N, C-alpha and C positions, 0 to 999 in steps of 0.2 A: 668291122671285123675286131677290133681294139675293144670296142664296147661287150661284143660277145664275149672276148676272152676273160674280160674284167667279171661278168657276170657267172661265168663257169667258174673262175677262182674262187668266187665267194660260195657257191654251191659245194666246191670241192673241199673247202673249209668246214663247211656248216653241217655235211651230212653224217660224216663221223662223229660230231659232237652231239648231233642229236640223237643219233641210235645209239652212240656210246653211252649217253646220260640214261636211257631206258634201262641199259644194263646195270647201272648203279642204284636206281631208284626202285627198280621192280623185281621180285626173286625169280628164280627160273619159271616156275610152274604158271607165272604170269604172264610170261613173256610173249606167247601166242596173241594173248588177249591185248595186251599193249601194243604190239605191232599191229594189230587189226584197226586200232582205233587211229594210230598214227597213219596208218593207209587210208583209212577213211577220210581223215581230215586232209591229207595231202592230195587224194583224189578228187574230193568236193572242191577243193581250192583251184585243182586243175580243170575240172568241169567250168567253174565260175571264169576261170583264166582263159580258157578256150573261147568261152562264148562272149567274153569282153573283148578279146583279141578279134575276133569276127566283127564285133560292131565298132571296133575303133579304126578298122580299116575300111570300112563301108562309106558309101556316099553319104549316106543317110547323117552320120556323124561329122564327118569332115567337113560337110558344106552347111552344118548347123550353125546357127546364131551364136551358141554357147563355144563351138569350138573356134570361130572367129574371134569371139571375144578372149578366151585363153591365148591364142596366139597373138592378139593386141598386146594384152597382159605381157606376156612373157619376150615380147619383142623376137618372136620366132617365126620367120617367114618360110615355113614350111607346111604343107598339106597335114603331115602327121606330128607338127609340133605339139598340139593339144593332146594328142594320144601319149606321146613321151612324158608331157607334164603330168599327166594322171597316173602313168605307172611310176615315175618316181614317188609320186604322192603316198602308193601303196606301199614302196619300200621304205619311205619314212615312218608310217605306221606300224610297219613289221618291227623295225628298229624298237619302236616304242613299245608295243606290247611285249617284246622278248624281255625287258626289264623286270616283267613279273615271273620269270621262270626261276625256281628256287633251286637253290645250289644243293646237289647231291650229298654233300659233306665228306666225299671222297678226295684225298688229297691228289693235287696233279703232279706226277713225278716227270720233270722236265728232263730230257736227254740231250739238252742242248741244242746248239744250231748249227754245230761243224757240218757241212754239207756231205762230206764223204762218210762221215759215222750215220749220219741220218740216211744215207742212201743204202749203206751195207744193212744197216736194221731193217729198213723196208724190205729187203730181199730175203733177208732171214724170215721175217714174218709172212712172206709169201711162201717160201718153202715150207714153213711149219704147217700153214694151212693147207697146202696142196698135197701134203703127205699124211696128214690125219685123215682117217676114212671117213668121219662125218662131216669133217670140214670140207672135204674133197668134193663130197658128193652136193653139200650146200652150195658151195661156191661155184661149182660146174653148173648147177641148174640155175641158179641166179644169174650168173653171167649170160649164158645162154638165152633166158627169158627175157632180160633187158635190152640185150643186144638186138633179139629180133623186135619186141614191142617198142624199143626206142627208134627204128627204122619204119615200123610198121605204121606209126602215125602219120608219116609222112607220104608213104604208099597209100594210106586210104584216101589221101587228096587227090593223087592221081588217080586212083581207083574210082573215086566218086565223080570225078570227071568224064571219064570213060564209061562208065557204067550207068550213071544216073544222070549225067548231064549238067553235074552240079557246078556252081562258082566255088572259089576259094572261102567265102564267108560261109555258103550254106555247107560245103564240106566239113567245115571246122566244128558244126553242130554234131556232126557223125562221131569225130574224133571225143566229143563230149559225152556221147552215148555209150562209148567204149568204156570210158572213166566210170560212168553211173554203173555200170555192170562190174565193173572191179570193186568198187566200194561195196555193193551187195555181197559179192564172192568173200570180201575180207571180214564182213560181220559174221556170214555164216560159218568161216572158217575160226573165228573167235568162240563161236559157241560149240562147234563139232570136235574140233581138233586140240591135241595136248602135244606138249613139246616131244614126248617120247613116240608120237605117231607121225612126225612129219615127214619120213621118208614115204609114207605110203599114199603119199599126194603125186609122187612123180609120174605114175601112168596119165595124168591129167595133161602132163606137156605132150604126150604123145597126141591126145584127143585134141588138144587145141591146133597141133600141127596139121591134123586132118580136117579140122573144122575151117582153117584158114583158107584151105583150099577150095572150099565150097563158095567163098565169096567170087569165085570167077562165075558162078551159074546164077548170081543175083542181079537183077536189073530193075528191081522195085524197091522204094524207099520203106515199103511197108514190110516188106520181108526183111531188109537190111538193117533195120532199128532193132527188132527184137533179137535178130542172129549177132549183131555185134554187141548187144547187152550180154548175150549168152556167154559170148566169147571173151569179154571183161570178167566176167563172174568166174569163170574157170581160171583166169590169170590171177584175179585176187586170192582164191582159194588155194592156189598153188603157191603163190610167192611169200604170203603171210607165214605159214609154217616154216618155209625155208629161211626166211630171213631171220625168224626167231631161233632156228636152230644153228645158224652160223653166227649170231651174236653170243650165243650162250658156250659154242665151243671157243669162239675167239676169245670172250672173256677168261673162259678157264686156261687158255694157252698162251695168251699175251697181253690181257688186259682190256679195257673197254675203249673204244674208239679205234685202235690200232687195226684190228681185223675188219673194220668197216671202211678204213682206208684201203685195205688191200682188195676188199670186196669191189669198192667203187673204181678202183684201178682197172680191174678186170671187166667191169661192166662196161665202161666207158671205152676201153680198149676195143672190146668186141662190138660195140657200138660203131666206133669209127670204122673198123675193118669191114663191116657189112655194110655200113655206108659209103665207103669208097668202091665196094663191088657193086652196089645198087648203081651209083651213079655212072660208073664204068660200063654196067650192063645196058642202062639207058642210053649212054652216048654211042653204044653199038646197035640200038635199035630196039632194046627188049621192050615189050609193051608192059602195062601195070598189072595185067593178068599173069604174064611171066613171072614177074618180079614177085606176085603173091605167092605163086607155087614154089619159086626158089626159097 
């Protein structure tokens, strides 16, 4: 649990920096395009990560000669010791690569580390975004989108077992299929959408909700794979313009990075709330099919 908390803290720091940096180095008319490429690279990494994760928990890897050698070298008496060593090496590689990211040239205006003041400023930022018409729309859409998507990736694992008879390793490949669709949708959005058109994609959220319920009628992987790609593509096409709109409004209202921190807080709170609801519902006997409909 502590390890997960530590990884989460890193992500909480990094995301406002990453998306805030985009608004500092790109003009508003290029924000949709820039977000699309960030989304494509992130999703591509997620596809690779899901596939790698599925491999690293499989018996094929854990019982391999290489894994046994890594365990012996690291003095790690654990089935997944070699897997953790490889993941650690990936983090080290990321830290080294990040040295090449150029400075945006925008000075950092520190507001100090007085906890009470930071807390008050953060809630002022919250109120500012939620009361701004365009900020409110983009924040609400992205919050609900990631709240559902964050939990749907776990529900897909349960659904794969119930509908397709898949193991966790096999089901993880289907989560990767959704990510491929998201990347495709993000690329199409970068070509077709402009910042001033961002609100036009909102009906796609309704279409996604209807499509998600269609998963309940699928019991064949050859139908499931293209269906999940389509679902992911709609998500990518929806979220990229909305992210760009939120960054632009946030940059105008309070500066780069701070609006992303507000967005992340709301998204993670939504993921947690829906996650608790899902866990409670499963405990009460709700099936994977019922969870998908919910």
